[in-house]
PyMOL commands that place a pseudoatom at each C-alpha (Angstrom):
pseudoatom trace, name=CA, resn=MET, resi=1, chain=A, elem=C, hetatm=0, pos=[-0.001, -0.024, 0.036]
pseudoatom trace, name=CA, resn=ASN, resi=2, chain=A, elem=C, hetatm=0, pos=[1.196, 3.466, -0.905]
pseudoatom trace, name=CA, resn=GLU, resi=3, chain=A, elem=C, hetatm=0, pos=[2.062, 5.505, 2.233]
pseudoatom trace, name=CA, resn=ARG, resi=4, chain=A, elem=C, hetatm=0, pos=[-0.410, 8.198, 1.062]
pseudoatom trace, name=CA, resn=CYS, resi=5, chain=A, elem=C, hetatm=0, pos=[-2.999, 5.997, -0.497]
pseudoatom trace, name=CA, resn=SER, resi=6, chain=A, elem=C, hetatm=0, pos=[-6.066, 7.233, -2.102]
pseudoatom trace, name=CA, resn=SER, resi=7, chain=A, elem=C, hetatm=0, pos=[-9.387, 6.164, -0.454]
pseudoatom trace, name=CA, resn=THR, resi=8, chain=A, elem=C, hetatm=0, pos=[-10.992, 2.975, -1.773]
pseudoatom trace, name=CA, resn=ASN, resi=9, chain=A, elem=C, hetatm=0, pos=[-13.434, 0.598, -0.114]
pseudoatom trace, name=CA, resn=SER, resi=10, chain=A, elem=C, hetatm=0, pos=[-11.124, -2.133, 0.497]
pseudoatom trace, name=CA, resn=SER, resi=11, chain=A, elem=C, hetatm=0, pos=[-12.264, -5.062, 2.582]
pseudoatom trace, name=CA, resn=THR, resi=12, chain=A, elem=C, hetatm=0, pos=[-9.517, -7.451, 1.814]
pseudoatom trace, name=CA, resn=LEU, resi=13, chain=A, elem=C, hetatm=0, pos=[-6.541, -6.252, 3.783]
pseudoatom trace, name=CA, resn=PRO, resi=14, chain=A, elem=C, hetatm=0, pos=[-4.199, -8.946, 5.100]
pseudoatom trace, name=CA, resn=ALA, resi=15, chain=A, elem=C, hetatm=0, pos=[-5.140, -10.124, 8.683]
pseudoatom trace, name=CA, resn=ASP, resi=16, chain=A, elem=C, hetatm=0, pos=[-2.139, -8.562, 10.211]
pseudoatom trace, name=CA, resn=GLU, resi=17, chain=A, elem=C, hetatm=0, pos=[-3.095, -5.149, 8.895]
pseudoatom trace, name=CA, resn=TRP, resi=18, chain=A, elem=C, hetatm=0, pos=[-6.422, -5.348, 10.820]
pseudoatom trace, name=CA, resn=VAL, resi=19, chain=A, elem=C, hetatm=0, pos=[-4.569, -6.454, 13.824]
pseudoatom trace, name=CA, resn=ARG, resi=20, chain=A, elem=C, hetatm=0, pos=[-2.255, -3.511, 13.703]
pseudoatom trace, name=CA, resn=GLU, resi=21, chain=A, elem=C, hetatm=0, pos=[-5.029, -1.090, 13.178]
pseudoatom trace, name=CA, resn=ARG, resi=22, chain=A, elem=C, hetatm=0, pos=[-6.940, -2.716, 16.114]
pseudoatom trace, name=CA, resn=THR, resi=23, chain=A, elem=C, hetatm=0, pos=[-3.992, -2.506, 18.297]
pseudoatom trace, name=CA, resn=ARG, resi=24, chain=A, elem=C, hetatm=0, pos=[-3.398, 1.180, 17.432]
pseudoatom trace, name=CA, resn=PHE, resi=25, chain=A, elem=C, hetatm=0, pos=[-7.177, 1.929, 18.136]
pseudoatom trace, name=CA, resn=THR, resi=26, chain=A, elem=C, hetatm=0, pos=[-7.091, -0.050, 21.325]
pseudoatom trace, name=CA, resn=ALA, resi=27, chain=A, elem=C, hetatm=0, pos=[-4.098, 1.720, 22.790]
pseudoatom trace, name=CA, resn=LEU, resi=28, chain=A, elem=C, hetatm=0, pos=[-5.676, 5.142, 22.013]
pseudoatom trace, name=CA, resn=TRP, resi=29, chain=A, elem=C, hetatm=0, pos=[-8.935, 4.104, 23.575]
pseudoatom trace, name=CA, resn=ILE, resi=30, chain=A, elem=C, hetatm=0, pos=[-7.279, 2.811, 26.714]
pseudoatom trace, name=CA, resn=ARG, resi=31, chain=A, elem=C, hetatm=0, pos=[-5.136, 6.082, 26.972]
pseudoatom trace, name=CA, resn=ALA, resi=32, chain=A, elem=C, hetatm=0, pos=[-8.281, 8.068, 26.851]
pseudoatom trace, name=CA, resn=MET, resi=33, chain=A, elem=C, hetatm=0, pos=[-10.564, 5.551, 28.730]
pseudoatom trace, name=CA, resn=PRO, resi=34, chain=A, elem=C, hetatm=0, pos=[-8.786, 2.915, 30.726]
pseudoatom trace, name=CA, resn=ASP, resi=35, chain=A, elem=C, hetatm=0, pos=[-11.781, 0.559, 30.877]
pseudoatom trace, name=CA, resn=GLY, resi=36, chain=A, elem=C, hetatm=0, pos=[-10.259, -2.413, 29.153]
pseudoatom trace, name=CA, resn=TYR, resi=37, chain=A, elem=C, hetatm=0, pos=[-9.378, -4.133, 25.943]
pseudoatom trace, name=CA, resn=ALA, resi=38, chain=A, elem=C, hetatm=0, pos=[-12.820, -5.728, 25.265]
pseudoatom trace, name=CA, resn=VAL, resi=39, chain=A, elem=C, hetatm=0, pos=[-14.696, -2.523, 24.986]
pseudoatom trace, name=CA, resn=ALA, resi=40, chain=A, elem=C, hetatm=0, pos=[-12.023, -1.026, 22.715]
pseudoatom trace, name=CA, resn=LYS, resi=41, chain=A, elem=C, hetatm=0, pos=[-12.155, -4.107, 20.494]
pseudoatom trace, name=CA, resn=ALA, resi=42, chain=A, elem=C, hetatm=0, pos=[-15.934, -3.954, 20.245]
pseudoatom trace, name=CA, resn=VAL, resi=43, chain=A, elem=C, hetatm=0, pos=[-15.853, -0.225, 19.353]
pseudoatom trace, name=CA, resn=PHE, resi=44, chain=A, elem=C, hetatm=0, pos=[-13.230, -0.822, 16.733]
pseudoatom trace, name=CA, resn=ASP, resi=45, chain=A, elem=C, hetatm=0, pos=[-15.271, -3.756, 15.285]
pseudoatom trace, name=CA, resn=GLN, resi=46, chain=A, elem=C, hetatm=0, pos=[-18.338, -1.484, 15.027]
pseudoatom trace, name=CA, resn=LEU, resi=47, chain=A, elem=C, hetatm=0, pos=[-16.396, 1.391, 13.410]
pseudoatom trace, name=CA, resn=ARG, resi=48, chain=A, elem=C, hetatm=0, pos=[-14.909, -1.169, 10.867]
pseudoatom trace, name=CA, resn=GLU, resi=49, chain=A, elem=C, hetatm=0, pos=[-18.402, -2.240, 10.016]
pseudoatom trace, name=CA, resn=LEU, resi=50, chain=A, elem=C, hetatm=0, pos=[-19.763, 1.326, 9.597]
pseudoatom trace, name=CA, resn=TYR, resi=51, chain=A, elem=C, hetatm=0, pos=[-16.727, 2.269, 7.285]
pseudoatom trace, name=CA, resn=GLY, resi=52, chain=A, elem=C, hetatm=0, pos=[-17.344, -0.835, 5.225]
pseudoatom trace, name=CA, resn=GLU, resi=53, chain=A, elem=C, hetatm=0, pos=[-20.992, -0.038, 4.474]
pseudoatom trace, name=CA, resn=PRO, resi=54, chain=A, elem=C, hetatm=0, pos=[-21.549, -0.692, 0.773]
pseudoatom trace, name=CA, resn=HIS, resi=55, chain=A, elem=C, hetatm=0, pos=[-22.719, 2.770, -0.346]
pseudoatom trace, name=CA, resn=ARG, resi=56, chain=A, elem=C, hetatm=0, pos=[-19.237, 4.200, 0.765]
pseudoatom trace, name=CA, resn=HIS, resi=57, chain=A, elem=C, hetatm=0, pos=[-16.541, 4.516, -1.894]
pseudoatom trace, name=CA, resn=TYR, resi=58, chain=A, elem=C, hetatm=0, pos=[-14.390, 7.373, -0.636]
pseudoatom trace, name=CA, resn=HIS, resi=59, chain=A, elem=C, hetatm=0, pos=[-15.474, 7.703, 3.128]
pseudoatom trace, name=CA, resn=THR, resi=60, chain=A, elem=C, hetatm=0, pos=[-14.078, 4.296, 3.904]
pseudoatom trace, name=CA, resn=LEU, resi=61, chain=A, elem=C, hetatm=0, pos=[-11.448, 3.031, 6.364]
pseudoatom trace, name=CA, resn=ASN, resi=62, chain=A, elem=C, hetatm=0, pos=[-8.806, 3.908, 3.637]
pseudoatom trace, name=CA, resn=HIS, resi=63, chain=A, elem=C, hetatm=0, pos=[-9.753, 7.437, 4.188]
pseudoatom trace, name=CA, resn=ILE, resi=64, chain=A, elem=C, hetatm=0, pos=[-9.148, 7.047, 7.897]
pseudoatom trace, name=CA, resn=ARG, resi=65, chain=A, elem=C, hetatm=0, pos=[-5.836, 5.295, 7.026]
pseudoatom trace, name=CA, resn=HIS, resi=66, chain=A, elem=C, hetatm=0, pos=[-4.839, 8.305, 4.897]
pseudoatom trace, name=CA, resn=CYS, resi=67, chain=A, elem=C, hetatm=0, pos=[-5.766, 10.749, 7.712]
pseudoatom trace, name=CA, resn=LEU, resi=68, chain=A, elem=C, hetatm=0, pos=[-3.827, 8.743, 10.369]
pseudoatom trace, name=CA, resn=HIS, resi=69, chain=A, elem=C, hetatm=0, pos=[-0.695, 8.714, 8.162]
pseudoatom trace, name=CA, resn=GLU, resi=70, chain=A, elem=C, hetatm=0, pos=[-0.932, 12.455, 7.843]
pseudoatom trace, name=CA, resn=PHE, resi=71, chain=A, elem=C, hetatm=0, pos=[-1.669, 12.682, 11.637]
pseudoatom trace, name=CA, resn=ASP, resi=72, chain=A, elem=C, hetatm=0, pos=[1.454, 10.794, 12.548]
pseudoatom trace, name=CA, resn=GLY, resi=73, chain=A, elem=C, hetatm=0, pos=[3.654, 13.262, 10.679]
pseudoatom trace, name=CA, resn=ALA, resi=74, chain=A, elem=C, hetatm=0, pos=[2.212, 16.247, 12.627]
pseudoatom trace, name=CA, resn=ALA, resi=75, chain=A, elem=C, hetatm=0, pos=[1.177, 14.783, 16.044]
pseudoatom trace, name=CA, resn=ALA, resi=76, chain=A, elem=C, hetatm=0, pos=[4.098, 16.293, 17.811]
pseudoatom trace, name=CA, resn=LEU, resi=77, chain=A, elem=C, hetatm=0, pos=[2.938, 19.839, 16.947]
pseudoatom trace, name=CA, resn=MET, resi=78, chain=A, elem=C, hetatm=0, pos=[-0.653, 19.245, 18.383]
pseudoatom trace, name=CA, resn=ALA, resi=79, chain=A, elem=C, hetatm=0, pos=[-1.775, 20.313, 21.748]
pseudoatom trace, name=CA, resn=ASP, resi=80, chain=A, elem=C, hetatm=0, pos=[-4.024, 17.142, 22.339]
pseudoatom trace, name=CA, resn=PRO, resi=81, chain=A, elem=C, hetatm=0, pos=[-3.002, 14.546, 19.707]
pseudoatom trace, name=CA, resn=ASP, resi=82, chain=A, elem=C, hetatm=0, pos=[-5.077, 11.772, 21.413]
pseudoatom trace, name=CA, resn=ALA, resi=83, chain=A, elem=C, hetatm=0, pos=[-8.198, 13.936, 20.978]
pseudoatom trace, name=CA, resn=ILE, resi=84, chain=A, elem=C, hetatm=0, pos=[-7.371, 14.548, 17.259]
pseudoatom trace, name=CA, resn=GLU, resi=85, chain=A, elem=C, hetatm=0, pos=[-6.639, 10.972, 16.650]
pseudoatom trace, name=CA, resn=MET, resi=86, chain=A, elem=C, hetatm=0, pos=[-9.973, 9.928, 18.318]
pseudoatom trace, name=CA, resn=ALA, resi=87, chain=A, elem=C, hetatm=0, pos=[-11.928, 12.464, 16.257]
pseudoatom trace, name=CA, resn=LEU, resi=88, chain=A, elem=C, hetatm=0, pos=[-10.295, 11.282, 13.027]
pseudoatom trace, name=CA, resn=TRP, resi=89, chain=A, elem=C, hetatm=0, pos=[-11.444, 7.597, 13.802]
pseudoatom trace, name=CA, resn=PHE, resi=90, chain=A, elem=C, hetatm=0, pos=[-15.093, 8.936, 14.370]
pseudoatom trace, name=CA, resn=HIS, resi=91, chain=A, elem=C, hetatm=0, pos=[-15.447, 11.871, 11.988]
pseudoatom trace, name=CA, resn=ASP, resi=92, chain=A, elem=C, hetatm=0, pos=[-17.013, 10.015, 9.184]
pseudoatom trace, name=CA, resn=ALA, resi=93, chain=A, elem=C, hetatm=0, pos=[-18.465, 7.174, 11.237]
pseudoatom trace, name=CA, resn=ILE, resi=94, chain=A, elem=C, hetatm=0, pos=[-21.984, 8.174, 10.105]
pseudoatom trace, name=CA, resn=TYR, resi=95, chain=A, elem=C, hetatm=0, pos=[-22.027, 8.883, 6.473]
pseudoatom trace, name=CA, resn=GLN, resi=96, chain=A, elem=C, hetatm=0, pos=[-24.825, 9.431, 4.029]
pseudoatom trace, name=CA, resn=ALA, resi=97, chain=A, elem=C, hetatm=0, pos=[-23.971, 11.360, 0.807]
pseudoatom trace, name=CA, resn=GLY, resi=98, chain=A, elem=C, hetatm=0, pos=[-25.495, 14.891, 0.871]
pseudoatom trace, name=CA, resn=ASP, resi=99, chain=A, elem=C, hetatm=0, pos=[-26.700, 14.810, 4.405]
pseudoatom trace, name=CA, resn=ARG, resi=100, chain=A, elem=C, hetatm=0, pos=[-25.718, 17.887, 6.461]
pseudoatom trace, name=CA, resn=ASP, resi=101, chain=A, elem=C, hetatm=0, pos=[-25.840, 16.265, 9.801]
pseudoatom trace, name=CA, resn=ASN, resi=102, chain=A, elem=C, hetatm=0, pos=[-23.182, 13.493, 9.215]
pseudoatom trace, name=CA, resn=GLU, resi=103, chain=A, elem=C, hetatm=0, pos=[-20.683, 15.018, 11.402]
pseudoatom trace, name=CA, resn=ARG, resi=104, chain=A, elem=C, hetatm=0, pos=[-23.165, 15.789, 14.125]
pseudoatom trace, name=CA, resn=ARG, resi=105, chain=A, elem=C, hetatm=0, pos=[-24.428, 12.260, 14.179]
pseudoatom trace, name=CA, resn=SER, resi=106, chain=A, elem=C, hetatm=0, pos=[-20.908, 10.937, 14.161]
pseudoatom trace, name=CA, resn=ALA, resi=107, chain=A, elem=C, hetatm=0, pos=[-19.951, 13.215, 17.207]
pseudoatom trace, name=CA, resn=ASP, resi=108, chain=A, elem=C, hetatm=0, pos=[-23.141, 11.970, 18.941]
pseudoatom trace, name=CA, resn=LEU, resi=109, chain=A, elem=C, hetatm=0, pos=[-22.142, 8.300, 18.302]
pseudoatom trace, name=CA, resn=PHE, resi=110, chain=A, elem=C, hetatm=0, pos=[-18.794, 9.158, 19.971]
pseudoatom trace, name=CA, resn=ARG, resi=111, chain=A, elem=C, hetatm=0, pos=[-20.583, 10.558, 22.976]
pseudoatom trace, name=CA, resn=GLN, resi=112, chain=A, elem=C, hetatm=0, pos=[-22.960, 7.517, 23.023]
pseudoatom trace, name=CA, resn=TRP, resi=113, chain=A, elem=C, hetatm=0, pos=[-20.027, 5.026, 23.096]
pseudoatom trace, name=CA, resn=THR, resi=114, chain=A, elem=C, hetatm=0, pos=[-18.064, 6.922, 25.657]
pseudoatom trace, name=CA, resn=ASP, resi=115, chain=A, elem=C, hetatm=0, pos=[-20.719, 8.044, 27.875]
pseudoatom trace, name=CA, resn=GLY, resi=116, chain=A, elem=C, hetatm=0, pos=[-19.612, 7.297, 31.499]
pseudoatom trace, name=CA, resn=ARG, resi=117, chain=A, elem=C, hetatm=0, pos=[-16.147, 6.328, 30.331]
pseudoatom trace, name=CA, resn=ALA, resi=118, chain=A, elem=C, hetatm=0, pos=[-14.386, 9.489, 28.946]
pseudoatom trace, name=CA, resn=ALA, resi=119, chain=A, elem=C, hetatm=0, pos=[-13.911, 12.637, 30.936]
pseudoatom trace, name=CA, resn=PRO, resi=120, chain=A, elem=C, hetatm=0, pos=[-16.394, 15.255, 29.869]
pseudoatom trace, name=CA, resn=ALA, resi=121, chain=A, elem=C, hetatm=0, pos=[-13.617, 17.611, 28.764]
pseudoatom trace, name=CA, resn=PHE, resi=122, chain=A, elem=C, hetatm=0, pos=[-12.168, 15.134, 26.495]
pseudoatom trace, name=CA, resn=GLN, resi=123, chain=A, elem=C, hetatm=0, pos=[-15.597, 14.247, 25.068]
pseudoatom trace, name=CA, resn=GLN, resi=124, chain=A, elem=C, hetatm=0, pos=[-16.141, 17.966, 24.206]
pseudoatom trace, name=CA, resn=ARG, resi=125, chain=A, elem=C, hetatm=0, pos=[-12.694, 18.285, 22.576]
pseudoatom trace, name=CA, resn=VAL, resi=126, chain=A, elem=C, hetatm=0, pos=[-13.339, 15.372, 20.361]
pseudoatom trace, name=CA, resn=ASP, resi=127, chain=A, elem=C, hetatm=0, pos=[-16.816, 16.576, 19.628]
pseudoatom trace, name=CA, resn=ASP, resi=128, chain=A, elem=C, hetatm=0, pos=[-15.575, 20.027, 18.702]
pseudoatom trace, name=CA, resn=LEU, resi=129, chain=A, elem=C, hetatm=0, pos=[-12.976, 18.387, 16.492]
pseudoatom trace, name=CA, resn=ILE, resi=130, chain=A, elem=C, hetatm=0, pos=[-15.286, 16.167, 14.640]
pseudoatom trace, name=CA, resn=MET, resi=131, chain=A, elem=C, hetatm=0, pos=[-17.682, 19.194, 14.017]
pseudoatom trace, name=CA, resn=ALA, resi=132, chain=A, elem=C, hetatm=0, pos=[-14.737, 21.127, 12.510]
pseudoatom trace, name=CA, resn=THR, resi=133, chain=A, elem=C, hetatm=0, pos=[-14.545, 18.741, 9.659]
pseudoatom trace, name=CA, resn=THR, resi=134, chain=A, elem=C, hetatm=0, pos=[-17.819, 20.127, 8.360]
pseudoatom trace, name=CA, resn=HIS, resi=135, chain=A, elem=C, hetatm=0, pos=[-15.604, 22.701, 6.776]
pseudoatom trace, name=CA, resn=ARG, resi=136, chain=A, elem=C, hetatm=0, pos=[-18.329, 25.273, 7.024]
pseudoatom trace, name=CA, resn=GLU, resi=137, chain=A, elem=C, hetatm=0, pos=[-16.195, 27.829, 8.836]
pseudoatom trace, name=CA, resn=ALA, resi=138, chain=A, elem=C, hetatm=0, pos=[-12.592, 28.546, 9.328]
pseudoatom trace, name=CA, resn=PRO, resi=139, chain=A, elem=C, hetatm=0, pos=[-11.151, 26.877, 12.459]
pseudoatom trace, name=CA, resn=SER, resi=140, chain=A, elem=C, hetatm=0, pos=[-10.115, 29.160, 15.175]
pseudoatom trace, name=CA, resn=ARG, resi=141, chain=A, elem=C, hetatm=0, pos=[-8.066, 26.798, 17.379]
pseudoatom trace, name=CA, resn=ASP, resi=142, chain=A, elem=C, hetatm=0, pos=[-4.719, 25.188, 16.392]
pseudoatom trace, name=CA, resn=ASP, resi=143, chain=A, elem=C, hetatm=0, pos=[-5.891, 21.493, 16.882]
pseudoatom trace, name=CA, resn=ALA, resi=144, chain=A, elem=C, hetatm=0, pos=[-8.945, 22.261, 14.899]
pseudoatom trace, name=CA, resn=ARG, resi=145, chain=A, elem=C, hetatm=0, pos=[-6.762, 23.685, 12.101]
pseudoatom trace, name=CA, resn=PHE, resi=146, chain=A, elem=C, hetatm=0, pos=[-4.874, 20.477, 12.046]
pseudoatom trace, name=CA, resn=ILE, resi=147, chain=A, elem=C, hetatm=0, pos=[-7.780, 18.087, 11.786]
pseudoatom trace, name=CA, resn=VAL, resi=148, chain=A, elem=C, hetatm=0, pos=[-9.262, 20.324, 8.972]
pseudoatom trace, name=CA, resn=ASP, resi=149, chain=A, elem=C, hetatm=0, pos=[-5.955, 20.134, 7.103]
pseudoatom trace, name=CA, resn=ILE, resi=150, chain=A, elem=C, hetatm=0, pos=[-5.616, 16.392, 7.595]
pseudoatom trace, name=CA, resn=ASP, resi=151, chain=A, elem=C, hetatm=0, pos=[-9.082, 15.743, 6.375]
pseudoatom trace, name=CA, resn=LEU, resi=152, chain=A, elem=C, hetatm=0, pos=[-8.471, 17.876, 3.143]
pseudoatom trace, name=CA, resn=SER, resi=153, chain=A, elem=C, hetatm=0, pos=[-4.829, 16.674, 2.756]
pseudoatom trace, name=CA, resn=SER, resi=154, chain=A, elem=C, hetatm=0, pos=[-5.834, 14.448, -0.180]
pseudoatom trace, name=CA, resn=PHE, resi=155, chain=A, elem=C, hetatm=0, pos=[-5.952, 17.715, -2.207]
pseudoatom trace, name=CA, resn=GLY, resi=156, chain=A, elem=C, hetatm=0, pos=[-2.133, 17.571, -1.918]
pseudoatom trace, name=CA, resn=LEU, resi=157, chain=A, elem=C, hetatm=0, pos=[-1.946, 14.100, -3.575]
pseudoatom trace, name=CA, resn=PRO, resi=158, chain=A, elem=C, hetatm=0, pos=[-0.536, 13.784, -7.148]
pseudoatom trace, name=CA, resn=TRP, resi=159, chain=A, elem=C, hetatm=0, pos=[-3.100, 14.486, -9.787]
pseudoatom trace, name=CA, resn=GLU, resi=160, chain=A, elem=C, hetatm=0, pos=[-3.996, 10.936, -10.746]
pseudoatom trace, name=CA, resn=ALA, resi=161, chain=A, elem=C, hetatm=0, pos=[-4.758, 10.033, -7.027]
pseudoatom trace, name=CA, resn=PHE, resi=162, chain=A, elem=C, hetatm=0, pos=[-6.522, 13.256, -6.460]
pseudoatom trace, name=CA, resn=GLU, resi=163, chain=A, elem=C, hetatm=0, pos=[-8.794, 12.686, -9.603]
pseudoatom trace, name=CA, resn=ARG, resi=164, chain=A, elem=C, hetatm=0, pos=[-9.473, 9.119, -8.548]
pseudoatom trace, name=CA, resn=ASP, resi=165, chain=A, elem=C, hetatm=0, pos=[-10.578, 10.326, -5.091]
pseudoatom trace, name=CA, resn=GLY, resi=166, chain=A, elem=C, hetatm=0, pos=[-12.923, 12.773, -6.894]
pseudoatom trace, name=CA, resn=ARG, resi=167, chain=A, elem=C, hetatm=0, pos=[-14.386, 9.900, -8.890]
pseudoatom trace, name=CA, resn=LEU, resi=168, chain=A, elem=C, hetatm=0, pos=[-15.000, 7.741, -5.662]
pseudoatom trace, name=CA, resn=ILE, resi=169, chain=A, elem=C, hetatm=0, pos=[-16.706, 10.668, -3.992]
pseudoatom trace, name=CA, resn=ARG, resi=170, chain=A, elem=C, hetatm=0, pos=[-18.894, 11.212, -7.063]
pseudoatom trace, name=CA, resn=ALA, resi=171, chain=A, elem=C, hetatm=0, pos=[-19.905, 7.425, -6.969]
pseudoatom trace, name=CA, resn=GLU, resi=172, chain=A, elem=C, hetatm=0, pos=[-21.350, 7.978, -3.437]
pseudoatom trace, name=CA, resn=PHE, resi=173, chain=A, elem=C, hetatm=0, pos=[-23.920, 10.396, -4.933]
pseudoatom trace, name=CA, resn=VAL, resi=174, chain=A, elem=C, hetatm=0, pos=[-26.125, 7.834, -6.526]
pseudoatom trace, name=CA, resn=GLY, resi=175, chain=A, elem=C, hetatm=0, pos=[-29.249, 9.271, -8.190]
pseudoatom trace, name=CA, resn=ILE, resi=176, chain=A, elem=C, hetatm=0, pos=[-27.984, 12.897, -8.261]
pseudoatom trace, name=CA, resn=ALA, resi=177, chain=A, elem=C, hetatm=0, pos=[-27.634, 14.217, -11.764]
pseudoatom trace, name=CA, resn=ASP, resi=178, chain=A, elem=C, hetatm=0, pos=[-24.183, 15.438, -12.997]
pseudoatom trace, name=CA, resn=GLU, resi=179, chain=A, elem=C, hetatm=0, pos=[-25.550, 19.039, -13.473]
pseudoatom trace, name=CA, resn=GLN, resi=180, chain=A, elem=C, hetatm=0, pos=[-26.672, 19.200, -9.675]
pseudoatom trace, name=CA, resn=TYR, resi=181, chain=A, elem=C, hetatm=0, pos=[-23.719, 17.364, -8.295]
pseudoatom trace, name=CA, resn=TYR, resi=182, chain=A, elem=C, hetatm=0, pos=[-20.810, 19.190, -10.242]
pseudoatom trace, name=CA, resn=SER, resi=183, chain=A, elem=C, hetatm=0, pos=[-22.346, 22.578, -9.777]
pseudoatom trace, name=CA, resn=GLY, resi=184, chain=A, elem=C, hetatm=0, pos=[-22.424, 22.170, -6.096]
pseudoatom trace, name=CA, resn=HIS, resi=185, chain=A, elem=C, hetatm=0, pos=[-18.942, 20.687, -6.010]
pseudoatom trace, name=CA, resn=LEU, resi=186, chain=A, elem=C, hetatm=0, pos=[-17.757, 23.499, -8.143]
pseudoatom trace, name=CA, resn=ARG, resi=187, chain=A, elem=C, hetatm=0, pos=[-18.916, 26.016, -5.597]
pseudoatom trace, name=CA, resn=PHE, resi=188, chain=A, elem=C, hetatm=0, pos=[-17.254, 24.209, -2.797]
pseudoatom trace, name=CA, resn=LEU, resi=189, chain=A, elem=C, hetatm=0, pos=[-13.985, 24.029, -4.739]
pseudoatom trace, name=CA, resn=GLN, resi=190, chain=A, elem=C, hetatm=0, pos=[-14.158, 27.844, -5.380]
pseudoatom trace, name=CA, resn=VAL, resi=191, chain=A, elem=C, hetatm=0, pos=[-14.635, 28.582, -1.866]
pseudoatom trace, name=CA, resn=LEU, resi=192, chain=A, elem=C, hetatm=0, pos=[-11.498, 26.626, -1.175]
pseudoatom trace, name=CA, resn=ARG, resi=193, chain=A, elem=C, hetatm=0, pos=[-9.572, 28.272, -3.840]
pseudoatom trace, name=CA, resn=ASN, resi=194, chain=A, elem=C, hetatm=0, pos=[-10.567, 31.730, -2.596]
pseudoatom trace, name=CA, resn=ARG, resi=195, chain=A, elem=C, hetatm=0, pos=[-9.120, 31.217, 0.835]
pseudoatom trace, name=CA, resn=PRO, resi=196, chain=A, elem=C, hetatm=0, pos=[-5.895, 33.098, 1.589]
pseudoatom trace, name=CA, resn=THR, resi=197, chain=A, elem=C, hetatm=0, pos=[-4.202, 29.782, 2.000]
pseudoatom trace, name=CA, resn=PHE, resi=198, chain=A, elem=C, hetatm=0, pos=[-5.531, 26.387, 1.128]
pseudoatom trace, name=CA, resn=PHE, resi=199, chain=A, elem=C, hetatm=0, pos=[-4.263, 24.795, 4.401]
pseudoatom trace, name=CA, resn=ASN, resi=200, chain=A, elem=C, hetatm=0, pos=[-4.482, 26.479, 7.788]
pseudoatom trace, name=CA, resn=THR, resi=201, chain=A, elem=C, hetatm=0, pos=[-1.183, 25.128, 9.491]
pseudoatom trace, name=CA, resn=GLU, resi=202, chain=A, elem=C, hetatm=0, pos=[2.212, 25.959, 8.390]
pseudoatom trace, name=CA, resn=PHE, resi=203, chain=A, elem=C, hetatm=0, pos=[3.018, 22.258, 8.591]
pseudoatom trace, name=CA, resn=PHE, resi=204, chain=A, elem=C, hetatm=0, pos=[0.554, 21.420, 5.804]
pseudoatom trace, name=CA, resn=GLN, resi=205, chain=A, elem=C, hetatm=0, pos=[1.190, 24.615, 3.783]
pseudoatom trace, name=CA, resn=GLN, resi=206, chain=A, elem=C, hetatm=0, pos=[4.880, 23.619, 3.475]
pseudoatom trace, name=CA, resn=ARG, resi=207, chain=A, elem=C, hetatm=0, pos=[4.082, 20.175, 2.493]
pseudoatom trace, name=CA, resn=TYR, resi=208, chain=A, elem=C, hetatm=0, pos=[1.191, 20.292, 0.208]
pseudoatom trace, name=CA, resn=GLU, resi=209, chain=A, elem=C, hetatm=0, pos=[0.066, 23.993, -0.446]
pseudoatom trace, name=CA, resn=SER, resi=210, chain=A, elem=C, hetatm=0, pos=[1.399, 24.279, -3.982]
pseudoatom trace, name=CA, resn=VAL, resi=211, chain=A, elem=C, hetatm=0, pos=[0.181, 20.808, -5.309]
pseudoatom trace, name=CA, resn=ALA, resi=212, chain=A, elem=C, hetatm=0, pos=[-3.308, 21.452, -3.707]
pseudoatom trace, name=CA, resn=ARG, resi=213, chain=A, elem=C, hetatm=0, pos=[-3.493, 24.842, -5.543]
pseudoatom trace, name=CA, resn=GLU, resi=214, chain=A, elem=C, hetatm=0, pos=[-2.502, 23.286, -8.717]
pseudoatom trace, name=CA, resn=ASN, resi=215, chain=A, elem=C, hetatm=0, pos=[-4.986, 20.393, -8.344]
pseudoatom trace, name=CA, resn=LEU, resi=216, chain=A, elem=C, hetatm=0, pos=[-7.780, 22.960, -7.505]
pseudoatom trace, name=CA, resn=THR, resi=217, chain=A, elem=C, hetatm=0, pos=[-6.996, 25.112, -10.564]
pseudoatom trace, name=CA, resn=ARG, resi=218, chain=A, elem=C, hetatm=0, pos=[-6.911, 22.016, -12.827]
pseudoatom trace, name=CA, resn=ILE, resi=219, chain=A, elem=C, hetatm=0, pos=[-10.131, 20.578, -11.584]
pseudoatom trace, name=CA, resn=ILE, resi=220, chain=A, elem=C, hetatm=0, pos=[-12.022, 23.855, -11.617]
pseudoatom trace, name=CA, resn=THR, resi=221, chain=A, elem=C, hetatm=0, pos=[-10.914, 24.597, -15.182]
pseudoatom trace, name=CA, resn=ASP, resi=222, chain=A, elem=C, hetatm=0, pos=[-11.905, 21.167, -16.235]
pseudoatom trace, name=CA, resn=LEU, resi=223, chain=A, elem=C, hetatm=0, pos=[-15.348, 21.640, -14.867]
pseudoatom trace, name=CA, resn=HIS, resi=224, chain=A, elem=C, hetatm=0, pos=[-15.573, 24.972, -16.601]
pseudoatom trace, name=CA, resn=THR, resi=225, chain=A, elem=C, hetatm=0, pos=[-14.510, 23.363, -19.871]
pseudoatom trace, name=CA, resn=ARG, resi=226, chain=A, elem=C, hetatm=0, pos=[-17.280, 20.809, -19.388]
pseudoatom trace, name=CA, resn=GLY, resi=227, chain=A, elem=C, hetatm=0, pos=[-19.857, 23.600, -18.944]
pseudoatom trace, name=CA, resn=TYR, resi=228, chain=A, elem=C, hetatm=0, pos=[-20.457, 23.647, -15.348]
pseudoatom trace, name=CA, resn=ARG, resi=229, chain=A, elem=C, hetatm=0, pos=[-20.765, 27.097, -13.601]
for i in range(1, 229): cmd.bond("trace and resi %d" % i, "trace and resi %d" % (i + 1))
show_as sticks, trace
zoom trace
C-alpha cells in the first residue's frame, strides 16, 4: 500500500493489517478511557463495520488510514493529539452522501459510546474536532486547524490519485444528476480556492499547499470546460 494511499473501499486487507489497526485503536482508547481491551475491540469492530458500508466509496477506512498517516507526521505539533486521533477515527463514522448532519451524528455516536467512560472535557474536545470537519467555517484553534488540514490533505496528492478520489466521491452520490452534483461541487472548490491559503497550518502549507492549489485550478478549469458554472 502506498503510504499516501487514495481512498477505496477495500475489505480485503491482510489479517495482520487489521490487527495493527485494532492494536493502534485499542491503545488510543485505553489512554483516553482505561476501561479495558474488550470495550475498545468492540468499538473498533463497530467502526470497521460502519466504514465498510456498501454505499461508501471514498469515506471508508482507507480515508481514515490516509488521515492517520498524515496525523502521524504532525502529531508532535498538536496540543492534544489523542483527541485529534480519536476524532479522526469517528469523524465519518456516520455517512450518507449529501446529508448535512453526518458530522453531528458521528459526534453523537462518539458521545454515546464513551458515555460514562471518557472525561467530559475530552468528550467535548473530540466533539468540537469532529464538527470542525464540516468545513463550514474557518477553524479558530490550532488543533481544529490540524484536523481540518488532515481531512483535506488528499488535495495534495498527485493529480492521478486526487482525480481518482474525486471519482470515488462522485460514486457515493447515486441518483444525483451530474448537473446538480458538479455545480455544487464547483461552488465548494471555488470557496477553497478563494481562501488566503488552502491549508490552515504551516506544517501542511509547507508540504502540500502548491500541489493542492495546482489540483484545484486544474479541476475547476476542467469543470468549466465541461460547461459547469
